[in-house]
C-alpha positions in Angstrom: 6.3 1.7 -10.3 5.9 3.8 -7.2 7.2 7.3 -7.5 10.0 8.4 -5.1 7.5 10.7 -3.3 5.0 7.8 -2.9 7.8 5.7 -1.3 8.5 8.5 1.2 4.9 9.3 2.0 4.5 9.5 5.8 0.9 10.6 5.9 -1.7 8.7 3.9 -3.9 11.8 3.9 -1.3 13.6 1.8 -2.5 13.5 -1.8 0.0 12.4 -4.5 0.0 14.6 -7.5 -0.2 13.8 -11.2 3.6 13.9 -11.2 3.5 10.5 -9.5 1.5 9.2 -12.4 4.0 10.7 -14.8 6.8 8.8 -13.0 4.8 5.6 -13.2 4.3 6.1 -16.9 8.1 6.5 -17.3 8.6 3.2 -15.5 6.1 1.5 -17.8 7.7 3.0 -20.9 11.1 2.0 -19.7 9.9 -1.6 -19.1 8.1 -1.7 -22.5 11.2 -0.7 -24.4 13.8 -2.7 -22.4 12.0 -5.6 -20.7 13.7 -4.5 -17.5 12.6 -2.5 -14.5 14.2 1.0 -14.2 14.8 0.2 -10.5 15.3 -3.3 -9.2 16.9 -4.9 -6.2 17.1 -8.1 -4.1 14.6 -6.9 -1.4 11.7 -4.5 -1.3 13.7 -2.2 1.1 16.6 -2.1 -1.5 14.1 -1.3 -4.3 12.5 1.5 -2.2 15.9 3.0 -1.4 16.9 2.9 -5.0 13.5 4.4 -6.0 14.3 7.4 -3.8 18.0 7.8 -4.4 19.3 6.2 -7.6 19.0 7.5 -11.1 17.7 4.8 -13.5 19.9 3.8 -16.4 19.4 5.1 -19.9 17.0 3.2 -22.1 19.0 2.8 -25.3 21.9 0.6 -23.9 19.3 -1.8 -22.6 17.0 -1.9 -25.6 17.6 -4.5 -28.3 16.8 -1.9 -31.0 17.5 1.8 -31.6 15.6 4.2 -29.4 14.9 7.7 -30.6 16.9 10.3 -28.6 13.8 12.4 -28.0 11.9 9.4 -26.6 14.8 8.5 -24.4 15.0 12.1 -23.1 11.2 12.1 -22.4 11.4 8.8 -20.4 14.4 10.2 -18.5 12.5 13.3 -17.6 9.4 11.2 -16.5 11.8 9.3 -14.2 13.3 12.3 -12.5 13.3 11.9 -8.7 12.0 15.5 -8.2 8.3 15.9 -9.2 9.0 19.4 -10.3 11.6 18.2 -12.8 9.2 15.9 -14.6 7.0 17.0 -17.5 4.2 19.3 -16.2 1.3 17.1 -17.3 0.3 13.9 -19.2 -1.0 16.2 -21.9 2.6 17.5 -22.3 3.9 13.9 -22.4 1.3 13.0 -25.1 2.1 16.0 -27.3 5.8 15.1 -27.1 5.0 11.5 -28.0 3.0 12.6 -31.0 
């Protein structure tokens, strides 16, 4: 559930922002609803590459039940590759979930 920016970190002293946690939450929500990882591969290198470069699939085609469009949109935003494109805070995510 590492964020793309965590996968690319070159300096361990660089702090990872809360945007990374929001990405991880999106991964967890995706897995909870689908039973599948949003990014998967045969090797850890392949997974890291996909984590950085590939857009995860939509939730609803993989879920065995209907998924609300607003929830699917939120999860998609949490899984954005760019930290700036993700929701601004977990408080924002929580308010949207409520």
